[in-house]
TILUMSE-264023 format. One record per atom (N, C-alpha, C, O): x, y, z; residue in one letter; residue number from 1; atom name. Coordinates in nm, 3 decimals. Layout:
<marpas>
+---------+---------+---------+-----+-----+------+
:      c1 :      c2 :      c3 : res :   n : atom :
+---------+---------+---------+-----+-----+------+
:       X :       Y :       Z :   A : NUM :   CA :
...
+---------+---------+---------+-----+-----+------+
</marpas>
This chain:
<marpas>
+---------+---------+---------+-----+-----+------+
:      c1 :      c2 :      c3 : res :   n : atom :
+---------+---------+---------+-----+-----+------+
:   0.090 :  -0.109 :   0.008 :   M :   1 :    N :
:   0.006 :  -0.008 :  -0.011 :   M :   1 :   CA :
:   0.083 :   0.127 :  -0.012 :   M :   1 :    C :
:   0.179 :   0.133 :   0.065 :   M :   1 :    O :
:   0.057 :   0.226 :  -0.081 :   A :   2 :    N :
:   0.123 :   0.348 :  -0.098 :   A :   2 :   CA :
:   0.117 :   0.437 :   0.032 :   A :   2 :    C :
:   0.011 :   0.439 :   0.094 :   A :   2 :    O :
:   0.220 :   0.506 :   0.076 :   T :   3 :    N :
:   0.225 :   0.610 :   0.178 :   T :   3 :   CA :
:   0.181 :   0.732 :   0.104 :   T :   3 :    C :
:   0.240 :   0.767 :   0.001 :   T :   3 :    O :
:   0.079 :   0.801 :   0.152 :   T :   4 :    N :
:   0.040 :   0.914 :   0.093 :   T :   4 :   CA :
:   0.045 :   1.031 :   0.188 :   T :   4 :    C :
:   0.037 :   1.143 :   0.136 :   T :   4 :    O :
:   0.055 :   1.023 :   0.303 :   D :   5 :    N :
:   0.101 :   1.120 :   0.404 :   D :   5 :   CA :
:   0.238 :   1.190 :   0.364 :   D :   5 :    C :
:   0.342 :   1.125 :   0.366 :   D :   5 :    O :
:   0.237 :   1.309 :   0.334 :   L :   6 :    N :
:   0.372 :   1.375 :   0.297 :   L :   6 :   CA :
:   0.475 :   1.387 :   0.397 :   L :   6 :    C :
:   0.590 :   1.411 :   0.362 :   L :   6 :    O :
:   0.443 :   1.372 :   0.525 :   K :   7 :    N :
:   0.525 :   1.358 :   0.618 :   K :   7 :   CA :
:   0.608 :   1.226 :   0.625 :   K :   7 :    C :
:   0.729 :   1.216 :   0.648 :   K :   7 :    O :
:   0.515 :   1.127 :   0.601 :   A :   8 :    N :
:   0.565 :   0.985 :   0.597 :   A :   8 :   CA :
:   0.633 :   0.961 :   0.471 :   A :   8 :    C :
:   0.715 :   0.870 :   0.470 :   A :   8 :    O :
:   0.611 :   1.033 :   0.356 :   V :   9 :    N :
:   0.681 :   1.010 :   0.245 :   V :   9 :   CA :
:   0.824 :   1.072 :   0.257 :   V :   9 :    C :
:   0.923 :   1.009 :   0.219 :   V :   9 :    O :
:   0.831 :   1.212 :   0.318 :   E :  10 :    N :
:   0.964 :   1.262 :   0.337 :   E :  10 :   CA :
:   1.056 :   1.173 :   0.421 :   E :  10 :    C :
:   1.170 :   1.145 :   0.382 :   E :  10 :    O :
:   1.002 :   1.125 :   0.544 :   L :  11 :    N :
:   1.054 :   1.024 :   0.622 :   L :  11 :   CA :
:   1.108 :   0.907 :   0.560 :   L :  11 :    C :
:   1.219 :   0.871 :   0.598 :   L :  11 :    O :
:   1.045 :   0.837 :   0.463 :   R :  12 :    N :
:   1.094 :   0.722 :   0.376 :   R :  12 :   CA :
:   1.195 :   0.758 :   0.302 :   R :  12 :    C :
:   1.295 :   0.687 :   0.292 :   R :  12 :    O :
:   1.178 :   0.886 :   0.235 :   L :  13 :    N :
:   1.288 :   0.935 :   0.136 :   L :  13 :   CA :
:   1.425 :   0.951 :   0.220 :   L :  13 :    C :
:   1.529 :   0.897 :   0.185 :   L :  13 :    O :
:   1.414 :   1.032 :   0.336 :   R :  14 :    N :
:   1.538 :   1.043 :   0.420 :   R :  14 :   CA :
:   1.594 :   0.937 :   0.463 :   R :  14 :    C :
:   1.717 :   0.935 :   0.475 :   R :  14 :    O :
:   1.515 :   0.826 :   0.497 :   A :  15 :    N :
:   1.579 :   0.696 :   0.536 :   A :  15 :   CA :
:   1.646 :   0.632 :   0.437 :   A :  15 :    C :
:   1.731 :   0.547 :   0.466 :   A :  15 :    O :
:   1.616 :   0.664 :   0.310 :   M :  16 :    N :
:   1.716 :   0.605 :   0.189 :   M :  16 :   CA :
:   1.862 :   0.657 :   0.192 :   M :  16 :    C :
:   1.962 :   0.598 :   0.151 :   M :  16 :    O :
:   1.856 :   0.773 :   0.247 :   L :  17 :    N :
:   2.006 :   0.843 :   0.267 :   L :  17 :   CA :
:   2.074 :   0.805 :   0.381 :   L :  17 :    C :
:   2.187 :   0.851 :   0.393 :   L :  17 :    O :
:   2.030 :   0.730 :   0.472 :   D :  18 :    N :
:   2.082 :   0.704 :   0.590 :   D :  18 :   CA :
:   2.206 :   0.629 :   0.575 :   D :  18 :    C :
:   2.307 :   0.662 :   0.637 :   D :  18 :    O :
:   2.202 :   0.520 :   0.488 :   P :  19 :    N :
:   2.331 :   0.449 :   0.469 :   P :  19 :   CA :
:   2.466 :   0.500 :   0.415 :   P :  19 :    C :
:   2.572 :   0.437 :   0.409 :   P :  19 :    O :
:   2.440 :   0.635 :   0.373 :   Y :  20 :    N :
:   2.539 :   0.714 :   0.319 :   Y :  20 :   CA :
:   2.590 :   0.824 :   0.406 :   Y :  20 :    C :
:   2.695 :   0.882 :   0.380 :   Y :  20 :    O :
:   2.510 :   0.854 :   0.518 :   R :  21 :    N :
:   2.541 :   0.969 :   0.598 :   R :  21 :   CA :
:   2.673 :   0.947 :   0.678 :   R :  21 :    C :
:   2.730 :   1.048 :   0.721 :   R :  21 :    O :
:   2.724 :   0.826 :   0.703 :   E :  22 :    N :
:   2.854 :   0.828 :   0.774 :   E :  22 :   CA :
:   2.969 :   0.860 :   0.664 :   E :  22 :    C :
:   3.081 :   0.889 :   0.706 :   E :  22 :    O :
:   2.951 :   0.857 :   0.558 :   H :  23 :    N :
:   3.057 :   0.889 :   0.438 :   H :  23 :   CA :
:   3.046 :   1.028 :   0.425 :   H :  23 :    C :
:   3.145 :   1.089 :   0.386 :   H :  23 :    O :
:   2.953 :   1.083 :   0.448 :   L :  24 :    N :
:   2.917 :   1.230 :   0.387 :   L :  24 :   CA :
:   2.900 :   1.328 :   0.506 :   L :  24 :    C :
:   2.903 :   1.288 :   0.622 :   L :  24 :    O :
:   2.881 :   1.462 :   0.470 :   V :  25 :    N :
:   2.857 :   1.557 :   0.571 :   V :  25 :   CA :
:   2.731 :   1.624 :   0.524 :   V :  25 :    C :
:   2.700 :   1.627 :   0.404 :   V :  25 :    O :
:   2.662 :   1.674 :   0.615 :   E :  26 :    N :
:   2.538 :   1.766 :   0.590 :   E :  26 :   CA :
:   2.580 :   1.899 :   0.556 :   E :  26 :    C :
:   2.670 :   1.952 :   0.621 :   E :  26 :    O :
:   2.521 :   1.964 :   0.452 :   S :  27 :    N :
:   2.545 :   2.095 :   0.407 :   S :  27 :   CA :
:   2.427 :   2.163 :   0.361 :   S :  27 :    C :
:   2.320 :   2.102 :   0.368 :   S :  27 :    O :
:   2.429 :   2.285 :   0.314 :   K :  28 :    N :
:   2.320 :   2.336 :   0.230 :   K :  28 :   CA :
:   2.371 :   2.399 :   0.109 :   K :  28 :    C :
:   2.485 :   2.443 :   0.095 :   K :  28 :    O :
:   2.268 :   2.400 :   0.013 :   I :  29 :    N :
:   2.297 :   2.466 :  -0.117 :   I :  29 :   CA :
:   2.176 :   2.527 :  -0.143 :   I :  29 :    C :
:   2.072 :   2.461 :  -0.149 :   I :  29 :    O :
:   2.180 :   2.664 :  -0.163 :   D :  30 :    N :
:   2.069 :   2.734 :  -0.184 :   D :  30 :   CA :
:   1.976 :   2.718 :  -0.064 :   D :  30 :    C :
:   1.857 :   2.711 :  -0.093 :   D :  30 :    O :
:   2.005 :   2.711 :   0.051 :   S :  31 :    N :
:   1.915 :   2.699 :   0.173 :   S :  31 :   CA :
:   1.870 :   2.548 :   0.182 :   S :  31 :    C :
:   1.806 :   2.518 :   0.283 :   S :  31 :    O :
:   1.892 :   2.460 :   0.100 :   R :  32 :    N :
:   1.833 :   2.328 :   0.098 :   R :  32 :   CA :
:   1.937 :   2.242 :   0.151 :   R :  32 :    C :
:   2.054 :   2.259 :   0.114 :   R :  32 :    O :
:   1.906 :   2.146 :   0.238 :   P :  33 :    N :
:   2.001 :   2.056 :   0.307 :   P :  33 :   CA :
:   2.026 :   1.941 :   0.209 :   P :  33 :    C :
:   1.938 :   1.879 :   0.147 :   P :  33 :    O :
:   2.154 :   1.922 :   0.204 :   V :  34 :    N :
:   2.210 :   1.814 :   0.116 :   V :  34 :   CA :
:   2.313 :   1.743 :   0.182 :   V :  34 :    C :
:   2.364 :   1.792 :   0.283 :   V :  34 :    O :
:   2.355 :   1.621 :   0.133 :   L :  35 :    N :
:   2.458 :   1.558 :   0.172 :   L :  35 :   CA :
:   2.574 :   1.563 :   0.066 :   L :  35 :    C :
:   2.551 :   1.545 :  -0.054 :   L :  35 :    O :
:   2.712 :   1.589 :   0.118 :   R :  36 :    N :
:   2.810 :   1.587 :   0.032 :   R :  36 :   CA :
:   2.933 :   1.546 :   0.088 :   R :  36 :    C :
:   2.938 :   1.518 :   0.208 :   R :  36 :    O :
:   3.041 :   1.540 :   0.009 :   R :  37 :    N :
:   3.183 :   1.511 :   0.061 :   R :  37 :   CA :
:   3.230 :   1.612 :   0.140 :   R :  37 :    C :
:   3.195 :   1.729 :   0.122 :   R :  37 :    O :
:   3.308 :   1.578 :   0.229 :   K :  38 :    N :
:   3.388 :   1.687 :   0.312 :   K :  38 :   CA :
:   3.476 :   1.744 :   0.209 :   K :  38 :    C :
:   3.531 :   1.678 :   0.121 :   K :  38 :    O :
:   3.487 :   1.890 :   0.228 :   R :  39 :    N :
:   3.579 :   1.960 :   0.135 :   R :  39 :   CA :
:   3.525 :   1.956 :  -0.016 :   R :  39 :    C :
:   3.598 :   1.976 :  -0.113 :   R :  39 :    O :
:   3.397 :   1.929 :  -0.022 :   A :  40 :    N :
:   3.341 :   1.936 :  -0.176 :   A :  40 :   CA :
:   3.337 :   2.079 :  -0.214 :   A :  40 :    C :
:   3.326 :   2.170 :  -0.132 :   A :  40 :    O :
:   3.347 :   2.095 :  -0.345 :   K :  41 :    N :
:   3.333 :   2.223 :  -0.409 :   K :  41 :   CA :
:   3.185 :   2.260 :  -0.401 :   K :  41 :    C :
:   3.095 :   2.177 :  -0.384 :   K :  41 :    O :
:   3.164 :   2.406 :  -0.418 :   K :  42 :    N :
:   3.047 :   2.470 :  -0.424 :   K :  42 :   CA :
:   2.927 :   2.387 :  -0.463 :   K :  42 :    C :
:   2.831 :   2.359 :  -0.391 :   K :  42 :    O :
:   2.947 :   2.353 :  -0.585 :   G :  43 :    N :
:   2.826 :   2.280 :  -0.673 :   G :  43 :   CA :
:   2.844 :   2.122 :  -0.649 :   G :  43 :    C :
:   2.773 :   2.053 :  -0.722 :   G :  43 :    O :
:   2.924 :   2.056 :  -0.562 :   D :  44 :    N :
:   2.934 :   1.916 :  -0.567 :   D :  44 :   CA :
:   2.862 :   1.876 :  -0.447 :   D :  44 :    C :
:   2.896 :   1.906 :  -0.333 :   D :  44 :    O :
:   2.750 :   1.800 :  -0.482 :   W :  45 :    N :
:   2.678 :   1.747 :  -0.382 :   W :  45 :   CA :
:   2.613 :   1.597 :  -0.419 :   W :  45 :    C :
:   2.598 :   1.567 :  -0.537 :   W :  45 :    O :
:   2.576 :   1.508 :  -0.314 :   F :  46 :    N :
:   2.527 :   1.391 :  -0.336 :   F :  46 :   CA :
:   2.367 :   1.382 :  -0.362 :   F :  46 :    C :
:   2.310 :   1.345 :  -0.464 :   F :  46 :    O :
:   2.313 :   1.424 :  -0.245 :   A :  47 :    N :
:   2.158 :   1.402 :  -0.250 :   A :  47 :   CA :
:   2.107 :   1.496 :  -0.115 :   A :  47 :    C :
:   2.175 :   1.539 :  -0.022 :   A :  47 :    O :
:   1.970 :   1.508 :  -0.141 :   G :  48 :    N :
:   1.896 :   1.594 :  -0.047 :   G :  48 :   CA :
:   1.743 :   1.570 :  -0.051 :   G :  48 :    C :
:   1.690 :   1.556 :  -0.161 :   G :  48 :    O :
:   1.674 :   1.565 :   0.050 :   V :  49 :    N :
:   1.519 :   1.566 :   0.038 :   V :  49 :   CA :
:   1.477 :   1.688 :   0.096 :   V :  49 :    C :
:   1.526 :   1.734 :   0.199 :   V :  49 :    O :
:   1.380 :   1.742 :   0.026 :   H :  50 :    N :
:   1.319 :   1.866 :   0.050 :   H :  50 :   CA :
:   1.171 :   1.869 :   0.017 :   H :  50 :    C :
:   1.127 :   1.851 :  -0.097 :   H :  50 :    O :
:   1.089 :   1.897 :   0.134 :   P :  51 :    N :
:   0.952 :   1.924 :   0.118 :   P :  51 :   CA :
:   0.909 :   2.041 :   0.054 :   P :  51 :    C :
:   0.956 :   2.151 :   0.080 :   P :  51 :    O :
:   0.817 :   2.020 :  -0.034 :   I :  52 :    N :
:   0.780 :   2.144 :  -0.116 :   I :  52 :   CA :
:   0.628 :   2.137 :  -0.124 :   I :  52 :    C :
:   0.568 :   2.032 :  -0.100 :   I :  52 :    O :
:   0.567 :   2.249 :  -0.158 :   E :  53 :    N :
:   0.416 :   2.258 :  -0.144 :   E :  53 :   CA :
:   0.348 :   2.136 :  -0.229 :   E :  53 :    C :
:   0.354 :   2.125 :  -0.351 :   E :  53 :    O :
:   0.280 :   2.046 :  -0.137 :   G :  54 :    N :
:   0.209 :   1.954 :  -0.199 :   G :  54 :   CA :
:   0.270 :   1.825 :  -0.236 :   G :  54 :    C :
:   0.206 :   1.730 :  -0.281 :   G :  54 :    O :
:   0.421 :   1.827 :  -0.208 :   A :  55 :    N :
:   0.494 :   1.690 :  -0.244 :   A :  55 :   CA :
:   0.626 :   1.694 :  -0.167 :   A :  55 :    C :
:   0.641 :   1.774 :  -0.074 :   A :  55 :    O :
:   0.726 :   1.604 :  -0.206 :   V :  56 :    N :
:   0.855 :   1.612 :  -0.138 :   V :  56 :   CA :
:   0.941 :   1.551 :  -0.249 :   V :  56 :    C :
:   0.916 :   1.446 :  -0.309 :   V :  56 :    O :
:   1.053 :   1.634 :  -0.268 :   E :  57 :    N :
:   1.143 :   1.607 :  -0.360 :   E :  57 :   CA :
:   1.270 :   1.534 :  -0.312 :   E :  57 :    C :
:   1.309 :   1.560 :  -0.198 :   E :  57 :    O :
:   1.338 :   1.448 :  -0.387 :   L :  58 :    N :
:   1.459 :   1.379 :  -0.376 :   L :  58 :   CA :
:   1.541 :   1.424 :  -0.469 :   L :  58 :    C :
:   1.525 :   1.380 :  -0.582 :   L :  58 :    O :
:   1.635 :   1.510 :  -0.447 :   A :  59 :    N :
:   1.738 :   1.568 :  -0.523 :   A :  59 :   CA :
:   1.846 :   1.472 :  -0.528 :   A :  59 :    C :
:   1.875 :   1.421 :  -0.420 :   A :  59 :    O :
:   1.917 :   1.432 :  -0.635 :   L :  60 :    N :
:   2.031 :   1.328 :  -0.659 :   L :  60 :   CA :
:   2.109 :   1.410 :  -0.747 :   L :  60 :    C :
:   2.062 :   1.448 :  -0.854 :   L :  60 :    O :
:   2.224 :   1.439 :  -0.709 :   G :  61 :    N :
:   2.309 :   1.539 :  -0.774 :   G :  61 :   CA :
:   2.381 :   1.453 :  -0.892 :   G :  61 :    C :
:   2.398 :   1.518 :  -0.996 :   G :  61 :    O :
:   2.423 :   1.326 :  -0.893 :   P :  62 :    N :
:   2.505 :   1.263 :  -0.978 :   P :  62 :   CA :
:   2.418 :   1.228 :  -1.099 :   P :  62 :    C :
:   2.475 :   1.200 :  -1.204 :   P :  62 :    O :
:   2.277 :   1.229 :  -1.092 :   M :  63 :    N :
:   2.189 :   1.204 :  -1.192 :   M :  63 :   CA :
:   2.189 :   1.313 :  -1.300 :   M :  63 :    C :
:   2.148 :   1.287 :  -1.413 :   M :  63 :    O :
:   2.235 :   1.437 :  -1.263 :   S :  64 :    N :
:   2.235 :   1.541 :  -1.386 :   S :  64 :   CA :
:   2.354 :   1.505 :  -1.489 :   S :  64 :    C :
:   2.352 :   1.521 :  -1.611 :   S :  64 :    O :
:   2.464 :   1.451 :  -1.404 :   E :  65 :    N :
:   2.571 :   1.410 :  -1.497 :   E :  65 :   CA :
:   2.585 :   1.296 :  -1.565 :   E :  65 :    C :
:   2.661 :   1.285 :  -1.661 :   E :  65 :    O :
:   2.500 :   1.186 :  -1.509 :   Q :  66 :    N :
:   2.495 :   1.068 :  -1.548 :   Q :  66 :   CA :
:   2.355 :   1.011 :  -1.545 :   Q :  66 :    C :
:   2.311 :   0.936 :  -1.459 :   Q :  66 :    O :
:   2.286 :   1.062 :  -1.661 :   P :  67 :    N :
:   2.148 :   1.017 :  -1.673 :   P :  67 :   CA :
:   2.123 :   0.875 :  -1.694 :   P :  67 :    C :
:   2.013 :   0.824 :  -1.671 :   P :  67 :    O :
:   2.231 :   0.807 :  -1.740 :   E :  68 :    N :
:   2.220 :   0.671 :  -1.745 :   E :  68 :   CA :
:   2.199 :   0.575 :  -1.620 :   E :  68 :    C :
:   2.183 :   0.453 :  -1.624 :   E :  68 :    O :
:   2.203 :   0.658 :  -1.503 :   L :  69 :    N :
:   2.153 :   0.576 :  -1.379 :   L :  69 :   CA :
:   2.010 :   0.535 :  -1.392 :   L :  69 :    C :
:   1.969 :   0.432 :  -1.339 :   L :  69 :    O :
:   1.943 :   0.603 :  -1.451 :   L :  70 :    N :
:   1.793 :   0.560 :  -1.472 :   L :  70 :   CA :
:   1.766 :   0.478 :  -1.600 :   L :  70 :    C :
:   1.652 :   0.469 :  -1.644 :   L :  70 :    O :
:   1.877 :   0.416 :  -1.664 :   D :  71 :    N :
:   1.862 :   0.333 :  -1.797 :   D :  71 :   CA :
:   1.767 :   0.210 :  -1.758 :   D :  71 :    C :
:   1.676 :   0.179 :  -1.836 :   D :  71 :    O :
:   1.784 :   0.150 :  -1.657 :   E :  72 :    N :
:   1.709 :   0.035 :  -1.625 :   E :  72 :   CA :
:   1.584 :   0.047 :  -1.523 :   E :  72 :    C :
:   1.526 :  -0.043 :  -1.463 :   E :  72 :    O :
:   1.557 :   0.199 :  -1.523 :   S :  73 :    N :
:   1.428 :   0.244 :  -1.424 :   S :  73 :   CA :
:   1.294 :   0.209 :  -1.484 :   S :  73 :    C :
:   1.282 :   0.217 :  -1.607 :   S :  73 :    O :
:   1.202 :   0.176 :  -1.416 :   S :  74 :    N :
:   1.064 :   0.153 :  -1.471 :   S :  74 :   CA :
:   1.005 :   0.289 :  -1.506 :   S :  74 :    C :
:   1.044 :   0.392 :  -1.450 :   S :  74 :    O :
:   0.914 :   0.287 :  -1.594 :   A :  75 :    N :
:   0.839 :   0.394 :  -1.636 :   A :  75 :   CA :
:   0.770 :   0.464 :  -1.517 :   A :  75 :    C :
:   0.763 :   0.587 :  -1.518 :   A :  75 :    O :
:   0.726 :   0.403 :  -1.430 :   T :  76 :    N :
:   0.684 :   0.459 :  -1.292 :   T :  76 :   CA :
:   0.767 :   0.552 :  -1.225 :   T :  76 :    C :
:   0.735 :   0.666 :  -1.191 :   T :  76 :    O :
:   0.893 :   0.487 :  -1.205 :   L :  77 :    N :
:   0.995 :   0.586 :  -1.150 :   L :  77 :   CA :
:   1.036 :   0.711 :  -1.236 :   L :  77 :    C :
:   1.051 :   0.824 :  -1.190 :   L :  77 :    O :
:   1.049 :   0.677 :  -1.354 :   Q :  78 :    N :
:   1.086 :   0.797 :  -1.452 :   Q :  78 :   CA :
:   0.977 :   0.888 :  -1.473 :   Q :  78 :    C :
:   1.003 :   0.997 :  -1.524 :   Q :  78 :    O :
:   0.850 :   0.857 :  -1.438 :   R :  79 :    N :
:   0.738 :   0.962 :  -1.415 :   R :  79 :   CA :
:   0.762 :   1.057 :  -1.320 :   R :  79 :    C :
:   0.708 :   1.167 :  -1.329 :   R :  79 :    O :
:   0.841 :   1.027 :  -1.221 :   H :  80 :    N :
:   0.854 :   1.103 :  -1.103 :   H :  80 :   CA :
:   0.966 :   1.183 :  -1.111 :   H :  80 :    C :
:   0.988 :   1.263 :  -1.020 :   H :  80 :    O :
:   1.047 :   1.172 :  -1.217 :   K :  81 :    N :
:   1.167 :   1.273 :  -1.250 :   K :  81 :   CA :
:   1.101 :   1.412 :  -1.281 :   K :  81 :    C :
:   1.002 :   1.428 :  -1.352 :   K :  81 :    O :
:   1.166 :   1.502 :  -1.222 :   V :  82 :    N :
:   1.094 :   1.639 :  -1.253 :   V :  82 :   CA :
:   1.198 :   1.744 :  -1.307 :   V :  82 :    C :
:   1.167 :   1.855 :  -1.350 :   V :  82 :    O :
:   1.324 :   1.693 :  -1.298 :   S :  83 :    N :
:   1.457 :   1.769 :  -1.374 :   S :  83 :   CA :
:   1.573 :   1.680 :  -1.383 :   S :  83 :    C :
:   1.565 :   1.559 :  -1.358 :   S :  83 :    O :
:   1.678 :   1.737 :  -1.417 :   A :  84 :    N :
:   1.782 :   1.645 :  -1.451 :   A :  84 :   CA :
:   1.840 :   1.586 :  -1.318 :   A :  84 :    C :
:   1.917 :   1.491 :  -1.331 :   A :  84 :    O :
:   1.813 :   1.630 :  -1.196 :   S :  85 :    N :
:   1.862 :   1.584 :  -1.087 :   S :  85 :   CA :
:   1.772 :   1.575 :  -0.961 :   S :  85 :    C :
:   1.815 :   1.575 :  -0.846 :   S :  85 :    O :
:   1.626 :   1.565 :  -1.000 :   A :  86 :    N :
:   1.521 :   1.548 :  -0.907 :   A :  86 :   CA :
:   1.400 :   1.462 :  -0.928 :   A :  86 :    C :
:   1.356 :   1.443 :  -1.042 :   A :  86 :    O :
:   1.348 :   1.409 :  -0.823 :   F :  87 :    N :
:   1.216 :   1.325 :  -0.835 :   F :  87 :   CA :
:   1.131 :   1.402 :  -0.745 :   F :  87 :    C :
:   1.179 :   1.471 :  -0.654 :   F :  87 :    O :
:   0.990 :   1.391 :  -0.772 :   R :  88 :    N :
:   0.905 :   1.461 :  -0.699 :   R :  88 :   CA :
:   0.811 :   1.353 :  -0.656 :   R :  88 :    C :
:   0.772 :   1.280 :  -0.747 :   R :  88 :    O :
:   0.758 :   1.323 :  -0.512 :   F :  89 :    N :
:   0.673 :   1.222 :  -0.493 :   F :  89 :   CA :
:   0.539 :   1.288 :  -0.392 :   F :  89 :    C :
:   0.560 :   1.365 :  -0.299 :   F :  89 :    O :
:   0.428 :   1.248 :  -0.425 :   T :  90 :    N :
:   0.316 :   1.281 :  -0.331 :   T :  90 :   CA :
:   0.276 :   1.161 :  -0.253 :   T :  90 :    C :
:   0.204 :   1.182 :  -0.155 :   T :  90 :    O :
:   0.316 :   1.023 :  -0.282 :   Q :  91 :    N :
:   0.301 :   0.925 :  -0.227 :   Q :  91 :   CA :
:   0.396 :   0.818 :  -0.274 :   Q :  91 :    C :
:   0.434 :   0.829 :  -0.390 :   Q :  91 :    O :
:   0.441 :   0.716 :  -0.200 :   I :  92 :    N :
:   0.544 :   0.616 :  -0.233 :   I :  92 :   CA :
:   0.517 :   0.497 :  -0.195 :   I :  92 :    C :
:   0.489 :   0.494 :  -0.075 :   I :  92 :    O :
:   0.513 :   0.368 :  -0.264 :   D :  93 :    N :
:   0.496 :   0.235 :  -0.207 :   D :  93 :   CA :
:   0.625 :   0.170 :  -0.208 :   D :  93 :    C :
:   0.723 :   0.222 :  -0.261 :   D :  93 :    O :
:   0.628 :   0.058 :  -0.151 :   E :  94 :    N :
:   0.753 :  -0.029 :  -0.110 :   E :  94 :   CA :
:   0.837 :  -0.052 :  -0.248 :   E :  94 :    C :
:   0.958 :  -0.034 :  -0.258 :   E :  94 :    O :
:   0.756 :  -0.094 :  -0.348 :   T :  95 :    N :
:   0.813 :  -0.128 :  -0.473 :   T :  95 :   CA :
:   0.884 :  -0.023 :  -0.554 :   T :  95 :    C :
:   0.983 :  -0.048 :  -0.624 :   T :  95 :    O :
:   0.830 :   0.092 :  -0.543 :   L :  96 :    N :
:   0.886 :   0.216 :  -0.604 :   L :  96 :   CA :
:   0.999 :   0.268 :  -0.510 :   L :  96 :    C :
:   1.101 :   0.317 :  -0.559 :   L :  96 :    O :
:   0.983 :   0.258 :  -0.381 :   A :  97 :    N :
:   1.081 :   0.271 :  -0.287 :   A :  97 :   CA :
:   1.236 :   0.185 :  -0.313 :   A :  97 :    C :
:   1.348 :   0.233 :  -0.331 :   A :  97 :    O :
:   1.202 :   0.074 :  -0.308 :   S :  98 :    N :
:   1.306 :  -0.029 :  -0.347 :   S :  98 :   CA :
:   1.381 :   0.010 :  -0.476 :   S :  98 :    C :
:   1.503 :   0.016 :  -0.482 :   S :  98 :    O :
:   1.307 :   0.032 :  -0.568 :   E :  99 :    N :
:   1.363 :   0.072 :  -0.703 :   E :  99 :   CA :
:   1.453 :   0.197 :  -0.689 :   E :  99 :    C :
:   1.561 :   0.204 :  -0.747 :   E :  99 :    O :
:   1.406 :   0.294 :  -0.612 :   L : 100 :    N :
:   1.461 :   0.415 :  -0.589 :   L : 100 :   CA :
:   1.587 :   0.399 :  -0.518 :   L : 100 :    C :
:   1.686 :   0.465 :  -0.551 :   L : 100 :    O :
:   1.587 :   0.315 :  -0.421 :   E : 101 :    N :
:   1.702 :   0.275 :  -0.330 :   E : 101 :   CA :
:   1.813 :   0.203 :  -0.420 :   E : 101 :    C :
:   1.931 :   0.217 :  -0.385 :   E : 101 :    O :
:   1.788 :   0.142 :  -0.510 :   T : 102 :    N :
:   1.888 :   0.096 :  -0.623 :   T : 102 :   CA :
:   1.945 :   0.214 :  -0.686 :   T : 102 :    C :
:   2.067 :   0.226 :  -0.699 :   T : 102 :    O :
:   1.868 :   0.297 :  -0.723 :   V : 103 :    N :
:   1.920 :   0.423 :  -0.804 :   V : 103 :   CA :
:   2.021 :   0.496 :  -0.715 :   V : 103 :    C :
:   2.136 :   0.523 :  -0.751 :   V : 103 :    O :
:   1.970 :   0.525 :  -0.599 :   V : 104 :    N :
:   2.045 :   0.602 :  -0.493 :   V : 104 :   CA :
:   2.172 :   0.521 :  -0.471 :   V : 104 :    C :
:   2.278 :   0.583 :  -0.470 :   V : 104 :    O :
:   2.173 :   0.411 :  -0.456 :   A : 105 :    N :
:   2.300 :   0.334 :  -0.429 :   A : 105 :   CA :
:   2.398 :   0.341 :  -0.538 :   A : 105 :    C :
:   2.516 :   0.362 :  -0.509 :   A : 105 :    O :
:   2.361 :   0.324 :  -0.666 :   R : 106 :    N :
:   2.417 :   0.323 :  -0.776 :   R : 106 :   CA :
:   2.485 :   0.486 :  -0.795 :   R : 106 :    C :
:   2.603 :   0.507 :  -0.826 :   R : 106 :    O :
:   2.407 :   0.567 :  -0.776 :   A : 107 :    N :
:   2.445 :   0.712 :  -0.759 :   A : 107 :   CA :
:   2.547 :   0.760 :  -0.675 :   A : 107 :    C :
:   2.619 :   0.857 :  -0.700 :   A : 107 :    O :
:   2.551 :   0.676 :  -0.555 :   F : 108 :    N :
:   2.646 :   0.718 :  -0.428 :   F : 108 :   CA :
:   2.775 :   0.659 :  -0.490 :   F : 108 :    C :
:   2.876 :   0.728 :  -0.479 :   F : 108 :    O :
:   2.785 :   0.531 :  -0.558 :   L : 109 :    N :
:   2.909 :   0.484 :  -0.605 :   L : 109 :   CA :
:   2.981 :   0.572 :  -0.715 :   L : 109 :    C :
:   3.104 :   0.580 :  -0.722 :   L : 109 :    O :
:   2.899 :   0.634 :  -0.798 :   E : 110 :    N :
:   2.948 :   0.707 :  -0.911 :   E : 110 :   CA :
:   2.997 :   0.829 :  -0.842 :   E : 110 :    C :
:   3.105 :   0.872 :  -0.881 :   E : 110 :    O :
:   2.932 :   0.900 :  -0.736 :   Y : 111 :    N :
:   2.965 :   1.023 :  -0.680 :   Y : 111 :   CA :
:   3.091 :   1.002 :  -0.623 :   Y : 111 :    C :
:   3.184 :   1.072 :  -0.663 :   Y : 111 :    O :
:   3.112 :   0.904 :  -0.523 :   M : 112 :    N :
:   3.233 :   0.871 :  -0.458 :   M : 112 :   CA :
:   3.358 :   0.832 :  -0.549 :   M : 112 :    C :
:   3.471 :   0.824 :  -0.501 :   M : 112 :    O :
:   3.334 :   0.809 :  -0.675 :   K : 113 :    N :
:   3.456 :   0.790 :  -0.775 :   K : 113 :   CA :
:   3.514 :   0.939 :  -0.801 :   K : 113 :    C :
:   3.629 :   0.965 :  -0.836 :   K : 113 :    O :
:   3.430 :   1.013 :  -0.782 :   K : 114 :    N :
:   3.488 :   1.152 :  -0.819 :   K : 114 :   CA :
:   3.591 :   1.221 :  -0.695 :   K : 114 :    C :
:   3.657 :   1.324 :  -0.707 :   K : 114 :    O :
:   3.583 :   1.141 :  -0.590 :   D : 115 :    N :
:   3.660 :   1.193 :  -0.474 :   D : 115 :   CA :
:   3.817 :   1.155 :  -0.496 :   D : 115 :    C :
:   3.901 :   1.187 :  -0.412 :   D : 115 :    O :
+---------+---------+---------+-----+-----+------+
</marpas>
């Protein structure tokens, strides 16, 4: 069953980033919280979750430089992509969350290669 409560959606998306927190630091870009490497350059960031009016966004920095991270993604996940580096959700179910976790994991590996 899909989670439709936006606070629950936000918490689910934030939980996806938990495995990477020990390798990254919290920072802000344009007043939005993101995770990034220590000593990262200004525009260099991994991911962040941002509540917006009526939805929650998961921004995933590596996706803008490597759109192929989504090559094997379902049409359902791709419909949530709203920019080169962001997904937007008003609800999320475990199938979609699991698929997104796979994309986030691949994005993290690519992001850390730049270090």
